C-alpha positions, 0 to 999 in steps of 0.5 A: 037519601044519602047523607053528606058532610063537610068541614069548613076551612075557615077560622069558624069552620065546623062539621056540617051534615045534611042530606043529598036532596036532588041530583040530576045528571048534568044538572043541579045538586041540592043539599038540605042541611040538618041544622036548619032544614035549608036547601043549599047548593054545594057552594052554599053548604060549604060556606054554611060550614064556615068555609070560603069560596072554592072552585069545586065545593063538591070535592070537599063534601063527603057523600055516604049512606044514611 
């Protein structure tokens, strides 16, 4: 499973890591955060890192090998 990370842009922003759990072409992306083990959408994952509402949260999430 590829690892993912993001850095929230808010005053309480933090580097948050997780795993890309599911990806379906043209479908939903699911991420599991390492800190709590919750399944999140990309928008929820970015907010979990202390970020706000953004138009395209996938642009703010880095995907790398694990």
